[in-house]
C-alpha positions as CSV (number, residue, x, y, z in Angstrom):
1,M,0.0,0.0,0.0
2,Q,1.3,3.4,-0.9
3,N,1.0,6.5,1.3
4,E,-0.2,9.7,-0.2
5,A,-0.6,13.3,0.9
6,E,-2.0,16.3,-0.9
7,V,-0.4,19.7,-0.3
8,E,-2.3,22.8,-1.2
9,A,-1.0,26.3,-0.9
10,D,-1.2,29.8,-2.5
11,L,1.5,30.5,-5.1
12,A,3.1,32.9,-2.6
13,H,3.4,30.1,0.1
14,I,4.2,27.1,-2.1
15,R,7.9,27.1,-1.2
16,E,6.9,26.9,2.5
17,A,4.6,24.0,1.7
18,I,7.3,22.1,-0.2
19,E,9.6,22.5,2.8
20,L,7.0,20.8,5.0
21,I,6.9,17.7,2.8
22,P,9.7,15.8,4.7
23,A,7.9,16.4,8.0
24,I,4.6,15.2,6.5
25,V,6.3,12.1,5.1
26,A,7.9,11.3,8.5
27,K,4.3,11.1,9.9
28,F,3.2,8.4,7.5
29,P,2.6,5.0,9.1
30,A,4.8,2.0,8.4
31,P,3.6,-0.1,5.4
32,L,0.4,-2.1,6.0
33,T,-0.4,-0.6,9.3
34,V,-3.2,1.8,10.3
35,P,-2.4,4.4,12.8
36,S,-4.5,4.2,16.0
37,S,-5.8,7.7,15.3
38,L,-7.4,6.4,12.0
39,Q,-8.9,3.3,13.7
40,A,-11.1,5.4,16.0
41,S,-12.5,7.8,13.3
42,T,-11.9,9.2,9.9
43,S,-12.3,12.7,8.7
44,V,-14.5,13.5,5.7
45,V,-12.6,15.8,3.4
46,S,-15.8,17.4,1.9
47,G,-16.3,19.2,5.2
48,S,-19.6,17.6,5.9
49,G,-18.5,16.3,9.3
50,T,-16.6,13.4,10.8
51,G,-17.6,9.8,10.2
52,S,-16.8,7.0,12.6
53,V,-15.4,3.6,11.7
54,A,-17.0,0.6,13.4
55,P,-15.0,-1.3,16.0
56,G,-12.1,-3.2,14.4
57,G,-10.6,-0.4,12.4
58,L,-10.3,-0.7,8.7
59,P,-9.8,-3.8,6.5
60,S,-6.3,-4.5,5.6
61,V,-6.4,-5.8,2.0
62,S,-4.5,-5.3,-1.2
63,I,-6.5,-3.8,-4.0
64,E,-5.5,-4.4,-7.6
65,K,-6.1,-2.0,-10.4
66,G,-8.6,-4.2,-12.2
67,D,-10.6,-5.2,-9.2
68,S,-14.4,-4.7,-9.4
69,L,-16.4,-3.3,-6.6
70,G,-17.6,-6.9,-5.8
71,D,-14.0,-8.1,-5.8
72,I,-13.0,-5.4,-3.3
73,L,-16.0,-6.0,-1.1
74,S,-15.2,-9.8,-1.1
75,K,-11.7,-9.0,0.0
76,F,-13.0,-6.7,2.8
77,F,-15.2,-9.5,4.1
78,A,-12.5,-12.2,3.8
79,D,-10.3,-10.0,6.1
80,Q,-10.7,-10.1,9.9
81,W,-12.6,-6.8,9.5
82,G,-15.5,-8.6,7.8
83,K,-16.0,-11.1,10.7
84,N,-18.0,-8.4,12.6
85,P,-21.4,-7.2,11.4
86,R,-20.9,-4.1,9.1
87,R,-23.5,-1.5,8.1
88,L,-23.6,0.0,4.6
89,S,-22.1,3.2,6.0
90,D,-19.2,1.2,7.5
91,V,-18.5,-0.4,4.2
92,R,-18.6,2.9,2.4
93,E,-16.2,4.5,5.0
94,A,-13.8,1.5,4.5
95,L,-13.9,2.1,0.7
96,E,-13.3,5.8,1.2
97,S,-10.3,5.0,3.4
98,Y,-8.8,3.4,0.2
99,G,-9.7,6.5,-1.9
100,L,-12.6,4.7,-3.5
101,N,-15.8,6.8,-3.6
102,Y,-18.8,4.8,-4.8
103,P,-22.4,5.9,-4.7
104,K,-24.4,4.5,-1.8
105,Q,-26.7,2.7,-4.2
106,S,-23.8,1.0,-6.1
107,V,-22.4,-0.3,-2.8
108,A,-25.8,-1.5,-1.7
109,V,-26.4,-3.4,-4.9
110,A,-22.9,-5.0,-4.8
111,L,-23.5,-6.1,-1.2
112,L,-26.9,-7.5,-2.1
113,R,-25.4,-9.5,-5.0
114,L,-22.7,-10.9,-2.8
115,A,-25.3,-11.9,-0.2
116,K,-27.5,-13.6,-2.8
117,S,-24.5,-15.6,-4.1
118,S,-23.7,-16.6,-0.5
119,R,-20.3,-14.9,-0.6
120,I,-21.3,-12.8,2.4
121,R,-24.2,-12.9,4.9
122,R,-26.9,-10.2,5.1
123,F,-29.4,-9.9,8.0
124,K,-31.2,-7.2,10.0
125,S,-29.6,-5.9,13.1
126,E,-31.6,-5.2,16.3
127,G,-32.1,-1.7,15.1
128,G,-33.8,-3.0,11.9
129,E,-30.9,-2.0,9.6
130,F,-29.3,-4.5,7.3
131,V,-25.8,-5.6,8.3
132,Y,-23.3,-7.7,6.4
133,T,-20.7,-10.3,7.7
134,A,-18.3,-12.8,6.2
135,S,-20.1,-16.0,5.1
136,T,-19.3,-19.0,7.2
137,S,-19.5,-22.3,5.4
138,L,-20.8,-25.2,7.5
139,I,-19.4,-27.8,5.0
140,A,-15.7,-28.2,4.6
141,P,-14.5,-28.2,1.0
142,L,-14.2,-31.7,-0.5
143,Q,-10.8,-33.0,-1.4
144,I,-11.2,-35.2,-4.5
145,S,-8.3,-37.4,-5.4
146,P,-7.7,-38.3,-9.1
147,E,-8.4,-42.0,-8.3
148,A,-11.8,-41.1,-6.9
149,E,-12.7,-39.4,-10.1
150,G,-12.2,-42.6,-12.1
151,A,-8.9,-41.6,-13.6
152,P,-6.9,-44.7,-14.6
153,R,-4.2,-45.8,-12.2
154,E,-0.8,-46.8,-13.6
155,A,-1.4,-50.4,-12.6
156,D,-4.6,-50.5,-14.7
157,N,-2.8,-49.5,-17.8
158,P,-2.5,-52.6,-20.1
159,A,0.9,-51.4,-21.3
160,N,2.3,-51.9,-17.8
161,V,1.2,-55.6,-17.5
């Protein structure tokens, strides 16, 4: 994961802003860690207020350039973060923490599709709001050996007799 900072200044103060860059870079967290200050809450850049992130901080996943919204959400819920029930707003805040701004309806539809395909679970919380968690399979995946599938064994080959 790369760290990024945006520096904005008037043309008259740009040199001062550039001189602050080393101090800003020094405050970046170590790779793949989330500072405790970000785990408690995140600031909304638009100035519409401050949103809070649900307990458990933010998901720690690697997002590739070609990942679809469904792929990203699947990664979120495969992470430890997805083990706890998450509201739509929690999911959107997690996306925003990665710099991904999707409309509320797009995220809601993607979550619904994942739930219908049993990749995540969807249920109503005590407050009546839908929440989403990682899907837990009750059946362990089957391990099929080549012999069980009817593949010929070396001893069955007439050339080896």
